[in-house]
C-alpha positions in Angstrom: -7.8 -15.7 11.9 -9.4 -13.3 14.4 -13.1 -13.9 14.8 -15.1 -11.9 12.3 -18.9 -11.7 12.2 -20.2 -11.6 8.6 -23.6 -10.1 8.4 -25.3 -10.4 5.0 -28.6 -10.5 3.3 -28.8 -13.2 0.6 -31.3 -12.8 -2.2 -31.8 -16.6 -2.8 -31.4 -20.0 -1.2 -28.5 -20.8 -3.5 -26.7 -17.6 -2.5 -27.2 -18.5 1.2 -25.6 -21.8 0.7 -22.7 -20.4 -1.3 -22.0 -17.7 1.2 -22.2 -20.2 4.2 -19.7 -22.5 2.6 -17.3 -19.6 1.8 -17.5 -18.2 5.3 -17.1 -21.6 6.9 -14.0 -22.3 4.8 -12.5 -19.1 6.0 -13.2 -20.0 9.7 -15.5 -17.1 10.2 -18.6 -16.7 12.3 -21.6 -15.9 10.1 -25.2 -15.1 10.5 -28.0 -14.6 8.0 -29.8 -11.4 8.7 -33.4 -11.1 7.6 -35.2 -7.8 7.1 -36.9 -8.1 10.5 -33.6 -8.5 12.4 -32.1 -5.2 11.1 -35.2 -3.2 11.2 -35.4 -3.0 14.9 -33.6 0.3 15.2 -34.9 2.1 12.1 -37.8 1.5 9.7 -35.8 1.3 6.4 -37.9 0.5 3.3 -37.3 -2.9 1.6 -35.5 -1.4 -1.5 -32.7 -0.1 0.7 -31.6 -3.5 1.8 -28.8 -4.0 -0.8 -27.2 -0.5 -0.5 -27.4 -0.8 3.3 -25.5 -4.0 3.3 -22.9 -2.5 0.9 -22.6 0.6 3.1 -22.0 -1.6 6.1 -19.3 -3.5 4.2 -17.5 -0.4 2.9 -17.6 1.5 6.1 -16.4 -1.3 8.4 -13.4 0.7 9.5 -10.0 -0.4 10.8 -11.4 -1.8 14.0 -14.7 -3.1 12.7 -15.8 -6.6 13.7 -18.6 -6.8 11.2 -18.7 -6.9 7.5 -22.0 -6.8 5.8 -22.5 -8.3 2.4 -25.4 -8.4 0.0 -26.3 -11.1 -2.5 -26.2 -8.6 -5.3 -23.3 -6.5 -4.2 -20.1 -6.7 -6.2 -16.6 -5.3 -5.8 -15.8 -2.4 -8.0 -13.4 -4.5 -10.2 -14.3 -8.1 -9.6 -17.4 -10.2 -9.7 -19.4 -11.3 -6.7 -17.3 -14.4 -6.0 -13.9 -12.6 -5.8 -15.4 -9.6 -4.0 -17.0 -12.0 -1.5 -14.0 -14.1 -0.8 -11.1 -11.8 -0.6 -11.7 -8.1 -0.1 -14.7 -7.6 2.2 -14.0 -10.6 4.4 -10.2 -10.6 4.7 -9.6 -6.8 4.9 -10.9 -6.7 8.5 -8.8 -8.3 11.2 -7.3 -7.8 14.6 -9.0 -7.5 18.0 -12.7 -6.8 17.8 -15.7 -6.2 20.1 -18.2 -8.6 18.6 -21.5 -6.9 18.6 -24.1 -6.9 15.9 -24.5 -3.9 13.6 -27.7 -1.9 14.0 -28.8 0.5 11.4 -29.3 3.9 13.0 -31.9 6.5 11.9 -29.1 8.7 10.6 -27.3 7.1 7.7 -24.3 9.4 8.3 -23.5 7.4 11.4 -22.1 4.7 9.2 -19.1 6.9 8.5 -16.0 6.1 10.5 -16.0 8.3 13.7 -12.5 8.8 14.9 -12.3 11.5 17.5 -9.5 13.8 18.6 -9.4 14.5 22.3 -7.4 17.6 23.1 -6.5 18.3 26.7 -5.4 21.4 28.5 -3.7 20.7 31.9 -3.7 23.6 34.3 -4.2 25.9 31.3 -0.6 25.2 30.1 0.3 21.8 28.7 -1.7 20.6 25.6 -1.8 16.8 25.0 -3.8 15.2 22.2 -5.3 11.7 22.2 -7.2 9.7 19.6 -10.3 7.8 20.4 -13.4 6.3 18.7 -16.8 7.9 18.8 -20.0 5.9 19.6 -22.5 4.9 16.8 -25.2 6.3 18.9 -25.7 9.8 20.2 -25.2 13.1 18.4 -22.6 13.7 15.7 -19.3 15.1 17.1 -18.3 18.5 15.8 -15.9 18.2 12.8 -14.2 21.6 13.1 -11.8 22.5 15.9 -12.8 26.2 15.9 -16.4 25.3 16.6 -15.7 22.9 19.5 -15.7 24.0 23.1 -13.2 23.5 26.0 -15.1 21.7 28.8 -14.0 20.7 32.3 -13.1 17.0 32.7 -14.4 15.2 35.9 -13.6 11.8 37.2 -16.8 9.9 38.0 -17.3 9.0 41.6 -18.6 5.7 40.4 -15.7 4.5 38.4 -17.6 2.6 35.7 -20.7 4.8 35.6 -22.9 1.8 35.6 -24.9 3.3 38.5 -25.8 7.0 39.0 -23.1 9.1 40.5 -23.6 10.4 44.0 -23.3 14.1 42.9 -24.8 15.9 39.9 -22.5 17.1 37.1 -22.9 20.6 35.9 -22.2 20.2 32.2 -18.8 18.6 32.7 -17.3 15.7 30.7 -17.2 12.5 32.7 -14.2 10.2 32.6 -15.2 6.6 33.4 -13.7 3.1 33.2 -14.9 0.3 30.9 -16.6 -1.8 33.6 -19.2 -4.5 32.8 -22.3 -2.6 31.7 -23.1 -1.6 28.1 -21.9 1.6 26.5 -25.5 2.9 26.2 -26.1 2.3 29.9 -23.1 4.4 30.7 -24.2 7.2 28.3 -27.7 7.2 29.8 -26.4 7.4 33.4 -23.9 10.2 32.5 -26.6 12.2 30.7 -29.1 11.9 33.5 -26.4 13.2 35.9 -26.0 16.3 33.8 -22.8 15.5 31.9 -22.2 17.1 28.5 -20.2 14.1 27.2 -18.6 10.8 28.4 -15.1 9.5 27.9 -14.7 5.8 28.5 -11.3 4.3 29.2 -11.0 0.9 27.6 -9.5 -2.0 29.6 -7.2 -2.8 26.7 -4.9 -0.9 24.4 -7.1 -1.7 21.4 -10.2 0.2 20.4 -13.5 -1.2 19.0 -16.8 0.2 17.9 -19.4 1.3 20.4 -22.9 0.2 19.1 -26.3 -0.4 20.6 -27.4 -3.8 21.6 -29.7 -6.0 19.6 -32.6 -5.6 22.2 -32.3 -1.8 22.3 -34.8 -0.3 20.0 -35.5 3.2 21.4 -32.3 5.1 22.0 -32.7 8.7 23.1 -29.1 9.6 24.0 -28.1 13.3 23.3 -24.5 13.4 24.6 -21.5 12.1 22.7 -19.5 9.1 23.9 -15.8 8.5 23.2 -13.7 5.4 23.8 -10.0 5.9 24.6 -7.2 3.3 24.8 -6.0 2.2 28.2 -2.7 4.2 28.2 -4.5 7.4 27.1 -7.0 7.0 29.9 -4.4 6.4 32.5 -2.6 9.6 31.4 -5.8 11.6 31.8 -6.4 10.1 35.3 -2.9 11.1 36.4 -3.4 14.6 35.0 -6.7 15.0 37.0 -4.8 14.2 40.2 -2.4 17.0 39.5 -4.8 19.8 38.7 -7.6 21.1 36.4 -8.1 19.4 33.0 -10.0 20.9 30.1 -11.1 18.7 27.2 -12.0 19.5 23.6 -13.7 16.9 21.4 -13.8 17.1 17.6 -13.7 14.7 14.6 -12.2 16.4 11.6 -13.1 15.1 8.2 -10.6 13.5 5.9 -10.1 15.2 2.5 -11.9 13.5 -0.4 -8.7 13.2 -2.4 -5.4 12.5 -0.7 -2.8 14.8 -2.3 0.0 12.5 -1.0 -1.4 9.6 -3.1 -1.4 11.9 -6.2 2.3 12.7 -5.6 3.1 9.1 -4.9 1.5 8.1 -8.2 3.4 10.7 -10.1 6.6 9.6 -8.3 6.1 5.9 -9.2 5.2 6.6 -12.8 8.0 9.1 -13.2 10.6 6.6 -11.8 9.6 3.9 -14.3 9.6 6.5 -17.1 13.1 7.7 -16.4 14.5 4.2 -15.7 13.0 2.8 -18.9 14.5 5.5 -21.1 17.9 5.0 -19.5 17.7 1.3 -20.0 16.7 1.6 -23.6 19.4 4.3 -24.3 22.1 2.0 -22.8 20.9 -0.9 -24.9 20.9 1.3 -28.1 24.4 2.6 -27.3 25.7 -0.9 -26.9 24.1 -1.9 -30.2 25.7 1.1 -31.9 29.1 0.2 -30.5 28.7 -3.4 -31.9 27.8 -2.0 -35.3 30.9 0.1 -35.3 33.1 -2.9 -34.4 31.5 -5.0 -37.2 32.0 -2.2 -39.7 35.7 -2.0 -38.8 36.0 -5.7 -39.6 36.4 -7.1 -36.1 35.3 -10.7 -35.7 32.6 -10.0 -33.1 29.3 -11.8 -33.8 26.3 -9.7 -33.1 24.4 -10.7 -29.9 21.1 -8.9 -30.0 19.5 -10.9 -27.2 22.1 -10.0 -24.6 21.9 -6.3 -25.4 25.6 -6.2 -26.1 26.6 -5.1 -22.6 28.5 -7.2 -20.1 27.4 -5.1 -17.2 23.8 -6.1 -17.6 22.0 -9.0 -15.8 19.3 -11.0 -17.5 16.6 -12.7 -15.6 15.8 -16.3 -16.7 12.7 -18.5 -16.0 14.3 -20.2 -13.1 15.2 -17.0 -11.3 11.8 -15.6 -12.0 10.0 -18.5 -10.4 12.6 -18.7 -7.6 11.8 -15.0 -6.8 8.6 -15.8 -4.9 10.3 -18.4 -2.7 13.3 -16.1 -1.8 11.0 -13.1 -1.3 8.6 -15.1 0.9 11.5 -16.4 3.1 12.9 -12.9 3.5 9.4 -11.5 4.4 8.7 -14.2 7.0 12.1 -13.6 8.5 11.3 -9.9 8.8 8.0 -10.8 10.4 9.4 -13.2 12.9 12.7 -11.5 13.7 11.5 -7.9 13.5 13.2 -6.1 16.3 15.3 -3.0 16.9 18.6 -4.5 15.9 17.1 -6.2 12.8 15.6 -2.9 11.6 19.0 -1.3 12.1 20.5 -4.1 9.9 17.9 -3.3 7.2 18.8 0.4 7.4 22.4 -0.4 6.9 21.7 -2.6 3.9 19.3 0.0 2.5 22.0 2.7 2.9 24.6 0.6 1.0 22.1 0.0 -1.8 21.2 3.7 -1.8 24.8 4.8 -2.1 25.2 2.5 -5.1 22.0 3.8 -6.7 22.7 7.5 -6.0 26.3 7.4 -7.3 25.2 5.5 -10.4 22.5 8.0 -11.2 24.7 11.0 -10.4 27.5 9.7 -12.6 25.1 9.0 -15.4 23.6 12.5 -15.2 26.9 14.3 -14.9 28.7 12.4 -17.6 26.1 13.8 -20.1 27.8 17.2 -19.5 30.9 18.1 -21.5 32.5 19.5 -18.4 32.4 16.1 -16.6 32.7 13.8 -19.6 36.5 13.5 -19.5 36.4 12.6 -15.8 33.7 9.9 -16.5 35.9 8.4 -19.3 39.1 8.4 -17.3 39.7 5.4 -15.0 42.0 4.4 -12.2 42.5 1.0 -10.5 41.1 0.8 -7.0 41.8 -2.3 -4.8 38.8 -4.7 -4.5 36.8 -2.5 -7.0 38.9 -2.6 -10.2 38.7 0.2 -12.7 36.8 3.2 -11.4 36.2 6.5 -13.1 37.5 9.7 -11.6 33.9 11.0 -11.6 32.7 8.1 -9.5 35.5 8.7 -7.0 34.5 12.4 -6.8 30.8 11.6 -6.4 31.0 8.6 -4.0 31.9 10.6 -0.8 28.9 12.8 -1.2 26.6 9.7 -1.6 28.1 8.1 1.4 27.6 11.2 3.6 24.0 11.6 2.3 23.1 8.0 3.2 24.7 8.2 6.6 23.0 11.4 7.5 19.7 9.9 6.5 20.4 6.8 8.6 21.2 8.8 11.6 18.4 11.3 11.4 15.8 9.1 9.7 13.2 9.6 12.6 12.9 13.4 11.8 9.8 14.6 10.2 11.5 15.5 6.9 13.6 12.4 6.6 11.2 10.9 4.2 12.7 13.1 1.5 16.1 11.4 1.9 14.5 7.9 1.9 12.6 8.6 -1.3 15.8 10.0 -3.0 17.8 6.9 -2.1 14.9 4.6 -2.9 14.2 6.1 -6.3 17.8 6.1 -7.4 18.1 2.5 -6.3 15.1 1.4 -8.3 16.3 3.3 -11.4 19.7 1.7 -11.1 18.2 -1.8 -10.8 15.9 -1.4 -13.8 18.9 -0.1 -15.8 21.0 -3.1 -14.9 18.6 -6.0 -14.6 16.7 -6.9 -17.8 13.9 -9.1 -18.9 14.9 -11.0 -22.2 11.3 -11.7 -23.4 7.6 -11.5 -22.5 7.6 -15.1 -21.2 10.1 -14.4 -18.5 8.4 -11.1 -17.7 5.0 -12.7 -17.4 6.4 -15.5 -15.1 8.1 -12.9 -12.9 5.1 -10.7 -12.5 2.7 -13.7 -12.1 4.9 -15.0 -9.2 4.9 -11.5 -7.7 1.1 -11.3 -8.1 0.7 -14.5 -6.1 3.3 -13.4 -3.5 1.5 -10.1 -2.9 -2.0 -11.6 -2.7 -0.9 -14.4 -0.3 1.1 -12.2 2.1 -1.5 -9.4 2.2 -4.7 -11.4 2.4 -4.3 -15.1 2.8 -1.6 -14.8 5.5 -4.2 -13.4 7.9 -5.7 -16.9 8.1 -2.4 -18.4 9.2 -0.9 -15.6 11.3 -4.1 -13.8 12.4 -2.8 -10.6 10.8 -1.5 -9.5 7.4 2.2 -10.2 7.4 2.9 -7.8 4.5 1.1 -4.9 6.2 2.6 -5.6 9.6 6.2 -5.6 8.2 5.6 -2.5 6.0 4.3 -0.5 9.0 7.0 -1.8 11.3 4.4 -2.6 13.9 6.7 -4.7 16.1 9.4 -1.9 16.3 9.6 1.7 17.3 10.3 2.6 13.6 7.9 4.2 11.3 7.9 1.3 8.8 10.8 -0.5 7.1 12.9 1.5 4.7 12.1 -0.6 1.6 9.3 1.7 0.5 8.6 5.2 -0.8 6.4 7.4 1.4 4.9 10.9 1.4 3.3 12.5 4.4 -0.4 13.3 4.2 0.1 17.0 4.6 -3.5 18.1 4.2 -5.0 15.2 6.2 -5.8 16.3 9.8 -5.1 12.8 11.0 -1.6 12.8 9.5 0.3 9.7 8.6 2.0 8.6 5.4 1.0 7.2 2.0 3.4 4.4 1.1 4.3 2.2 -1.9 6.7 -0.7 -1.8 9.8 -0.9 -4.0 8.5 -4.1 -5.7 5.3 -2.3 -6.9 7.5 0.0 -9.0 10.6 -2.2 -9.7 9.0 -5.4 -11.0 6.4 -3.8 -13.4 9.2 -1.3 -14.4 11.3 -4.2 -15.7 8.5 -5.1 -18.1 7.9 -1.5 -19.2 11.7 -1.0 -19.8 11.6 -4.2 -21.9 8.8 -2.7 -24.0 10.8 0.5 -24.7 13.9 -1.5 -25.7 11.8 -3.5 -28.1 10.2 -0.4 -29.6 13.6 1.2 -30.2 15.1 -2.0 -31.7 12.0 -2.4 -34.0 12.1 1.4 -34.8 8.4 1.7 -33.8 6.7 5.0 -33.2 5.4 5.9 -29.7 1.8 5.1 -30.8 2.5 1.9 -32.7 4.9 0.5 -30.1 4.3 -1.1 -26.7 6.0 1.3 -24.3 3.2 4.0 -24.3 0.5 1.5 -23.7 2.5 -0.3 -21.0 3.0 3.0 -19.2 -0.8 3.7 -19.5 -1.6 0.2 -18.2 0.8 0.6 -15.2 -0.5 4.1 -14.3 -4.1 2.9 -14.6 -3.4 -0.2 -12.4 -1.8 1.9 -9.7 -4.6 4.4 -9.9 -7.2 1.7 -9.4 -5.1 0.5 -6.4 -5.6 3.9 -4.7 -9.3 3.9 -5.6 -9.6 0.4 -4.0 -7.6 1.6 -1.0 -10.2 4.4 -0.3 -13.1 2.1 -1.0 -11.8 -0.4 1.5 -11.6 2.3 4.2 -7.8 2.6 4.2 -7.0 -1.2 4.5 -3.7 -2.0 2.7 -4.1 -3.2 -0.9 -1.5 -5.2 -2.8 -0.8 -3.0 -5.8 0.4 -5.9 -8.0 -3.1 -7.3 -7.7 -4.2 -4.6 -10.1 -1.0 -3.7 -11.9 -0.1 -7.2 -13.1 -3.3 -7.9 -15.0 -3.3 -4.4 -16.5 0.3 -4.6 -17.8 0.6 -8.2 -18.9 -2.9 -8.1 -20.3 -2.2 -5.0 -22.4 1.1 -6.5 -23.7 -0.5 -9.8 -24.7 -3.6 -8.2 -26.3 -1.5 -5.8 -28.4 0.9 -8.6 -29.4 -1.9 -10.8 -30.6 -3.6 -8.0 -32.5 -0.3 -7.1 -34.3 0.8 -10.7 -34.9 4.0 -10.2 -32.9 3.1 -12.2 -29.8 5.2 -15.3 -30.7 8.3 -13.1 -31.3 7.7 -11.1 -28.1 7.1 -14.3 -26.0 10.2 -16.2 -27.1 12.8 -14.0 -28.6 12.1 -10.6 -27.2 13.8 -8.9 -30.2 12.3 -7.8 -33.5 13.2 -9.8 -36.6 16.4 -8.2 -38.0 18.8 -9.1 -40.8 22.5 -8.5 -40.1 24.0 -6.9 -43.3 27.6 -7.5 -42.0 27.4 -11.3 -41.9 28.4 -12.7 -45.4 27.3 -16.3 -45.9 28.2 -18.7 -48.7 25.4 -20.5 -50.5 25.2 -24.3 -50.3 25.0 -26.5 -53.4 21.4 -27.1 -52.8 20.6 -23.4 -53.2 18.9 -22.3 -56.3 20.9 -20.6 -59.1 19.2 -17.3 -58.4 20.2 -17.4 -54.8 23.8 -18.3 -55.8 24.2 -15.5 -58.3 22.7 -13.0 -55.9 25.4 -13.7 -53.2 28.4 -14.4 -55.3 
């Protein structure tokens, strides 16, 4: 795991020991920080120690090297031990500049300071870069309209560790990283008359610019911005070709991400539609069996299988084997991630998307009287068997749709096609694959729970990065993530990007929710007295808490199943115990029903009353 400095203030000797053991087990560098050690930059009163440590932990940022913890700080959902071990320590990885946190006089400085650097070359070409603002100096303007275009000047001393030979008349200095501290560069640039300083990092990665431990009196009044190596090289080339103007501003992110709201609605709506389709198919199959039995056909009722040969039931072995197969697939993606491998995944996704899209379209169109005859008329097709005329008519459209998405998937609006193919694929799988009882459903979701937690958090200790997040983002390719997820662009976020959710976070809980609705309809339960409504509420709440945690953890990826699984399984088990139906839900998965079409003959041991009632 990448080196991480854990800065904390423990409230007792016992807490010190517990934290030290936990940090040592995770292979982290740690240091106990007393009140004196973090009061050197600002005279905070003693009662602010705990909220300061919590603020330092929450606002660590994506490139933060330090995570601060307090002995009395707890995670929003878990107790101190869970919050200590998993979230605040493992959510921060990657390359870091290990420098101690120093509390500035202005508490607002703890907010993540990502800066947009807009450039105007020869008053024509506009290029935008993204850098990191310093933790010292003035706050950078947040609104673009209120920021000013300023001339960019390359410092005659490349690293600005020594005063430049000529004075700078309010220009922005462009300097290299060098070997002196960030604060030294800022002081030198300010004394030379610069209005701001842009530092080119010697690496592609960025890290936070903070004051040193021995610096107590900082009086820097110009902003400092750190740019990655390639961005700085581009600016140096632009300066050699003409005049370059620079505009610095740091727009605020919206408090509520509308993309996450739509993604939540999309996930909940997908499970809702898939569950009703699954329950409707099961009821239609049961009705068909009832008709056959009434007509005198010798067909024994098979309530557990749902009466449909086209359905696939998950058993305990396959539920447990899921985590092994999924882990092997994920590690293969991680190790073999390349352009050709992503292309293979796109082809596989398109094939599944064609199947899902045509299944959903045929299901919807067959509900209409106009298309019902075509849906009920079949023709034999080589390798495919009997196929309805409606399927043959819809299939070309689905193939063209998937192919067009695959070819133009890098366009800005291609996410719409990916979401359509993904949603229809999830709905089709939930309609076909079924959980027979609560025991199998609990085993499946518990394995998925462990899978998610391990590959998001614990894998960082082995691979030095979160395998799940790296694969989901497609970091090792030129693709904008792998296609096995739903995504929506952050349209109202000035920093752009996408909000994403994996197929498994919808599909696996959806199987349990669909089981709940099938059970309710078979038991003739009302919406309020059944399990489906409360399962949907539990899933929606778990997913909502996931997004809350995502924002609390400063955008670090969160395993949705970590929250969804306890909510859904816990609700199911609690309601089953309260209603006295848990044993039946756990083993049979079907309500107790008596078949009126099966006539049995009494045995000699039966009582006379029983014999007379059946003869």
